[in-house]
C-alpha positions as CSV (number, residue, x, y, z in Angstrom):
1,M,5.5,-7.1,-32.5
2,I,4.2,-7.5,-29.0
3,K,0.6,-6.9,-30.3
4,N,1.0,-9.8,-32.6
5,K,2.3,-12.1,-29.7
6,I,-0.6,-10.9,-27.6
7,L,-3.0,-11.7,-30.2
8,S,-1.4,-15.1,-31.0
9,L,-1.6,-15.9,-27.0
10,C,-5.2,-15.0,-27.0
11,V,-6.0,-17.2,-29.9
12,V,-4.2,-20.2,-28.6
13,L,-6.1,-19.7,-25.1
14,L,-9.4,-19.7,-26.9
15,M,-8.4,-22.8,-28.9
16,L,-7.5,-24.5,-25.7
17,A,-10.7,-23.3,-24.0
18,T,-12.6,-24.8,-26.8
19,A,-11.0,-28.1,-26.6
20,A,-11.7,-28.2,-22.8
21,V,-15.4,-27.7,-23.4
22,T,-15.5,-30.3,-26.1
23,V,-13.4,-33.0,-24.2
24,N,-14.2,-32.4,-20.7
25,K,-17.5,-30.8,-21.0
26,A,-16.7,-28.0,-18.4
27,L,-14.8,-24.7,-18.3
28,F,-13.5,-23.2,-15.0
29,G,-15.7,-25.8,-13.0
30,H,-19.0,-25.0,-15.0
31,E,-20.2,-28.2,-16.3
32,F,-22.2,-28.1,-19.6
33,I,-23.9,-31.4,-19.2
34,A,-26.4,-31.8,-16.2
35,S,-26.1,-34.8,-14.3
36,G,-29.1,-37.2,-13.8
37,S,-31.3,-37.2,-10.9
38,K,-31.3,-40.1,-8.3
39,N,-34.0,-42.6,-8.2
40,T,-33.4,-43.9,-4.5
41,E,-34.2,-42.1,-1.4
42,T,-31.7,-39.3,-0.2
43,V,-31.1,-38.9,3.4
44,T,-28.7,-36.0,2.8
45,D,-27.0,-35.0,-0.4
46,A,-24.1,-37.2,0.9
47,V,-26.0,-40.4,1.9
48,T,-28.5,-42.3,-0.1
49,L,-30.5,-45.2,1.2
50,L,-30.8,-48.3,-0.9
51,S,-33.2,-51.5,-0.5
52,G,-32.6,-53.6,2.8
53,G,-31.1,-50.7,4.9
54,D,-27.9,-50.6,2.8
55,F,-26.7,-47.1,1.9
56,V,-24.2,-45.1,-0.3
57,I,-21.9,-42.3,0.7
58,H,-21.1,-39.9,-2.0
59,T,-17.9,-38.2,-1.3
60,A,-18.7,-35.6,-4.0
61,D,-21.2,-34.1,-1.6
62,V,-19.1,-34.3,1.6
63,P,-17.6,-30.8,2.6
64,G,-13.9,-30.3,2.6
65,V,-12.9,-33.4,0.7
66,I,-9.4,-33.7,-0.8
67,N,-8.5,-33.1,-4.6
68,G,-6.2,-35.1,-6.6
69,Y,-3.4,-34.0,-9.0
70,A,-5.8,-32.4,-11.5
71,G,-9.1,-32.2,-9.7
72,P,-11.9,-33.6,-7.6
73,V,-11.7,-37.5,-7.2
74,P,-15.3,-38.4,-6.3
75,L,-16.1,-41.8,-4.8
76,D,-19.2,-43.9,-4.0
77,I,-18.9,-46.0,-0.8
78,Y,-21.4,-48.8,-0.8
79,V,-22.3,-50.1,2.8
80,S,-24.2,-53.4,3.1
81,E,-25.2,-55.0,6.4
82,G,-23.0,-52.7,8.1
83,R,-19.8,-53.2,6.4
84,I,-18.3,-51.6,3.4
85,S,-19.1,-53.9,0.3
86,E,-17.5,-51.8,-2.5
87,I,-15.9,-48.5,-3.2
88,R,-16.4,-47.0,-6.8
89,A,-14.7,-44.1,-8.3
90,L,-16.9,-41.9,-10.3
91,P,-15.6,-40.0,-13.5
92,N,-12.8,-37.6,-12.9
93,V,-10.1,-35.7,-14.7
94,E,-7.1,-37.4,-13.2
95,T,-4.7,-38.9,-15.8
96,P,-6.1,-42.4,-16.7
97,S,-2.9,-44.3,-16.5
98,F,-1.9,-42.7,-13.1
99,F,-5.6,-43.1,-11.6
100,K,-5.5,-46.8,-12.8
101,R,-2.6,-47.4,-10.6
102,A,-3.9,-45.5,-7.7
103,S,-7.3,-47.4,-7.9
104,K,-5.4,-50.5,-6.4
105,V,-6.2,-49.0,-3.0
106,L,-10.0,-49.1,-3.5
107,G,-10.4,-52.5,-2.1
108,S,-8.4,-51.8,1.0
109,W,-11.5,-51.2,3.2
110,T,-13.8,-53.8,1.9
111,G,-15.4,-55.8,4.7
112,K,-14.9,-53.3,7.4
113,T,-17.3,-51.3,9.2
114,P,-17.1,-47.6,8.6
115,Y,-15.7,-47.1,12.0
116,E,-13.1,-49.8,11.6
117,A,-12.3,-48.6,8.2
118,L,-11.5,-45.0,9.5
119,G,-8.8,-46.4,11.8
120,T,-7.1,-48.4,8.8
121,E,-3.9,-47.0,7.6
122,V,-3.5,-47.4,3.9
123,D,-0.3,-46.4,1.9
124,A,-0.4,-44.3,-1.1
125,V,0.6,-46.0,-4.4
126,S,4.1,-45.2,-5.6
127,G,4.0,-43.4,-9.0
128,A,0.5,-42.1,-8.3
129,T,0.9,-40.5,-5.1
130,Y,-1.4,-37.6,-5.6
131,S,-4.4,-39.7,-6.9
132,S,-4.1,-42.4,-4.4
133,M,-3.8,-40.0,-1.5
134,A,-7.0,-38.2,-2.8
135,I,-8.8,-41.6,-2.7
136,I,-7.6,-42.3,0.9
137,N,-8.4,-39.0,2.3
138,N,-11.8,-38.9,0.4
139,V,-12.7,-42.3,1.9
140,D,-11.8,-41.2,5.3
141,A,-13.9,-37.7,4.8
142,G,-16.9,-39.7,3.6
143,L,-16.8,-42.2,6.5
144,A,-16.1,-39.4,9.1
145,F,-19.1,-37.5,7.7
146,Y,-21.2,-40.6,8.2
147,E,-20.0,-41.4,11.6
148,G,-20.9,-37.8,12.5
149,L,-17.3,-36.9,13.6
150,E,-16.5,-33.2,13.6
151,E,-12.7,-33.8,12.8
152,K,-12.2,-34.7,9.2
153,P,-9.1,-35.5,7.6
154,E,-7.2,-32.4,6.6
155,A,-5.6,-31.9,3.3
156,S,-2.0,-32.8,3.3
157,A,0.2,-31.9,0.4
158,P,3.1,-34.4,-0.3
159,W,6.5,-32.8,0.7
160,K,7.4,-33.6,-3.0
161,I,5.1,-30.8,-4.3
162,W,7.1,-28.2,-2.3
163,L,10.5,-29.5,-3.7
164,A,8.9,-29.5,-7.3
165,L,7.8,-25.9,-6.7
166,A,11.4,-24.8,-5.4
167,V,13.0,-26.3,-8.6
168,T,10.3,-24.8,-10.9
169,L,10.9,-21.2,-9.3
170,C,14.6,-21.6,-9.5
171,A,14.2,-22.5,-13.3
172,C,11.8,-19.4,-13.9
173,I,13.9,-16.9,-12.0
174,V,17.5,-17.7,-11.9
175,P,18.2,-17.9,-15.6
176,L,17.0,-14.3,-15.9
177,F,19.8,-13.1,-13.9
178,V,22.6,-15.8,-14.0
179,R,24.2,-17.0,-17.3
180,S,26.3,-19.9,-16.1
181,K,26.7,-23.0,-17.9
182,A,27.6,-24.8,-14.7
183,Y,24.4,-23.5,-13.1
184,H,22.3,-24.5,-16.2
185,T,23.7,-28.1,-16.1
186,V,22.6,-28.5,-12.5
187,Q,19.2,-27.1,-13.3
188,L,18.7,-29.6,-16.2
189,W,19.6,-32.5,-13.9
190,A,17.2,-31.0,-11.3
191,N,14.4,-30.9,-13.9
192,V,15.0,-34.5,-15.1
193,V,15.3,-36.1,-11.7
194,V,13.1,-34.0,-9.5
195,L,10.3,-32.6,-11.9
196,G,10.3,-35.6,-14.1
197,F,11.2,-38.9,-12.4
198,W,10.6,-38.0,-8.8
199,C,7.6,-35.7,-8.8
200,G,6.1,-36.2,-12.3
201,Q,5.5,-32.6,-12.8
202,F,5.4,-31.1,-16.3
203,L,3.0,-29.5,-18.7
204,D,1.1,-31.4,-21.4
205,Y,-2.2,-31.2,-23.2
206,S,-4.0,-33.3,-20.6
207,L,-3.0,-31.2,-17.6
208,M,-3.7,-27.9,-19.3
209,L,-7.1,-29.0,-20.3
210,K,-8.0,-30.5,-16.8
211,Y,-7.0,-27.1,-15.3
212,L,-9.1,-25.2,-17.8
213,S,-12.1,-27.5,-17.1
214,G,-11.8,-27.9,-13.2
215,G,-9.7,-25.0,-12.2
216,F,-6.4,-25.0,-10.3
217,V,-5.9,-27.4,-7.3
218,F,-3.5,-26.1,-4.7
219,P,-1.0,-26.5,-3.6
220,A,-0.2,-28.7,-6.8
221,G,-1.6,-26.0,-8.9
222,L,1.1,-23.7,-7.8
223,V,3.9,-25.6,-9.9
224,A,1.6,-25.6,-12.9
225,I,0.9,-21.8,-12.5
226,A,4.5,-21.1,-12.5
227,M,5.2,-23.4,-15.5
228,L,2.4,-21.7,-17.5
229,I,3.7,-18.3,-16.8
230,A,7.1,-19.3,-18.1
231,A,5.4,-20.9,-21.1
232,F,2.9,-18.3,-22.1
233,V,3.9,-14.9,-20.4
234,Y,7.7,-14.9,-20.5
235,P,7.7,-14.7,-24.3
236,L,5.8,-11.4,-24.0
237,I,8.8,-9.9,-21.8
238,G,11.5,-11.2,-24.1
239,Q,12.0,-14.5,-22.9
240,P,10.9,-16.9,-25.7
241,Q,10.7,-20.7,-25.2
242,H,11.7,-20.2,-21.5
243,Y,9.9,-23.3,-20.5
244,C,11.1,-25.5,-23.1
245,T,14.7,-24.5,-22.6
246,H,15.0,-24.1,-18.8
247,I,12.1,-26.2,-17.2
248,C,10.6,-29.0,-19.4
249,P,12.1,-32.3,-18.0
250,L,11.9,-34.0,-21.4
251,G,13.6,-31.1,-23.0
252,A,16.3,-31.0,-20.3
253,A,16.8,-34.8,-20.7
254,Q,17.5,-34.2,-24.5
255,Q,19.9,-31.4,-23.7
256,L,21.9,-33.4,-21.5
257,A,22.1,-36.4,-23.9
258,G,23.2,-33.9,-26.5
259,R,26.4,-33.4,-24.5
260,I,27.4,-37.0,-24.5
261,C,28.9,-36.6,-28.0
262,G,30.4,-33.9,-29.8
263,F,29.5,-35.3,-33.2
264,K,26.1,-34.0,-34.5
265,F,24.3,-35.5,-37.5
266,H,24.0,-32.8,-40.2
267,I,20.4,-32.1,-41.2
268,S,20.1,-30.3,-44.6
269,A,17.9,-27.1,-44.5
270,K,15.5,-28.7,-46.7
271,M,15.0,-31.5,-44.4
272,V,14.7,-29.3,-41.4
273,K,12.0,-27.3,-43.1
274,G,10.2,-30.5,-44.1
275,L,10.4,-31.8,-40.4
276,E,9.0,-28.4,-39.2
277,W,6.2,-28.7,-41.7
278,F,5.5,-32.2,-40.3
279,R,5.3,-31.0,-36.6
280,R,2.8,-28.1,-37.7
281,I,0.6,-30.5,-39.6
282,L,0.7,-33.0,-36.8
283,W,-0.2,-30.4,-34.3
284,A,-3.0,-29.1,-36.5
285,V,-4.5,-32.8,-36.9
286,L,-4.2,-33.4,-33.1
287,M,-6.1,-29.9,-32.3
288,L,-8.9,-31.1,-34.9
289,L,-9.4,-34.5,-33.0
290,L,-9.7,-32.3,-29.7
291,W,-12.3,-29.8,-31.4
292,T,-14.2,-32.9,-32.7
293,D,-13.9,-35.0,-29.5
294,C,-12.5,-37.8,-31.6
295,L,-9.6,-40.1,-30.5
296,T,-8.8,-37.6,-27.7
297,G,-6.8,-40.3,-25.9
298,W,-3.6,-39.0,-27.7
299,M,-3.1,-36.6,-25.0
300,D,-2.0,-39.3,-22.5
301,L,0.4,-40.6,-25.0
302,E,2.8,-37.6,-25.1
303,L,6.3,-38.9,-24.2
304,F,6.3,-36.9,-20.9
305,Q,4.6,-39.8,-19.6
306,A,7.7,-42.0,-19.8
307,F,8.8,-40.3,-16.6
308,Q,6.1,-42.1,-14.7
309,F,7.7,-45.3,-15.9
310,R,5.7,-47.5,-13.3
311,S,2.4,-46.6,-15.1
312,A,3.5,-45.7,-18.5
313,S,2.8,-48.1,-21.3
314,W,6.2,-49.9,-22.6
315,W,5.8,-48.3,-26.2
316,I,5.8,-44.6,-24.7
317,I,8.9,-45.7,-22.6
318,G,10.5,-47.1,-25.9
319,A,9.6,-44.2,-27.9
320,A,11.1,-41.7,-25.4
321,C,14.3,-43.8,-25.2
322,V,14.5,-43.7,-29.0
323,F,14.2,-39.8,-28.9
324,L,16.7,-39.7,-26.1
325,A,19.3,-41.9,-28.0
326,L,18.8,-39.6,-31.2
327,S,19.4,-36.5,-29.2
328,V,22.9,-37.7,-28.7
329,V,23.5,-36.8,-32.5
330,V,20.5,-34.5,-33.2
331,S,19.9,-31.5,-31.2
332,R,16.6,-32.1,-29.2
333,P,14.6,-33.9,-32.0
334,Y,11.3,-34.5,-30.2
335,C,11.2,-30.8,-29.1
336,R,11.9,-29.5,-32.5
337,F,10.0,-31.8,-34.9
338,V,7.2,-33.7,-33.0
339,C,6.2,-32.2,-29.4
340,P,2.6,-31.1,-29.5
341,T,2.7,-29.2,-26.4
342,G,5.9,-27.4,-27.8
343,S,4.1,-26.5,-31.0
344,L,1.3,-25.1,-28.9
345,F,3.7,-22.8,-27.1
346,K,5.5,-21.8,-30.4
347,R,2.0,-21.0,-31.8
348,A,1.4,-18.7,-28.7
349,E,4.7,-16.9,-29.4
350,N,3.7,-16.5,-33.0
351,I,7.0,-18.3,-34.2
352,G,5.6,-21.3,-35.9
């Protein structure tokens, strides 16, 4: 039995690694597509001269820059006639919806000299804290490098990440020793409020592929590592579906909704079997899309994104509300019959 589970886990990890290479063209920080050469004069790796004395600061080549939620957030800072004319975000592995919201800060330094910009206080964007803080810190790091300052901005993890880590560790450890409905209820609420709405910490395809492509980013990566251990390793030690049952914010929300009403809609065994086959087929199709690098945007449409309602699309929020309402009379419908991430975990556990 344990050998079959280990084999299933290895197969799933190989499948994810293949998807990471196909979609993000990188694996563990190794890029499989070489970047093009620059045609302009390069003073250093981090500064390129343009015509007329203008120049560009490349934060990707500045030592000690700050990562976002999922990985590096490279920027090009354009300086014209001694003032910042534009800041461009280069391709990165942040979740597109979050990064689009965070990108609102890019114009905060326009028109200022590099020295003036260093003294400008810019607030992070609510709902995209990690990505916007990465932009702010990388701008400061690039400008400090250009000005020749020895002291560069230090990485500062938002305190929310430590709170998310504490909640995740409790969900990973306490249920192994405490069998209490009261505690489980408290943990479910913590998962929804802290991990879901407050911190936006959960596992989905987008995040897993980003970590496989670019490696883990600390300290945010500590939360993901704990969740991944619960999802993939715990089943090997006799704790099946621990992540889905004890950690996942969306799963927790459905469990809490199911306690609202004692009545449950009866689903026949035949219908349950049909819905389970639907979930398997859907998962297989979505994996095929990843391997062929076709319509990969579905990863950003998983319903977990609804927790970040400020940046999520209305139809994702609406779909999440529908499944949450359905959870009142049907036990965890999204988890059981739709969730692609949950299907991946089940496949790793060799249970369907």
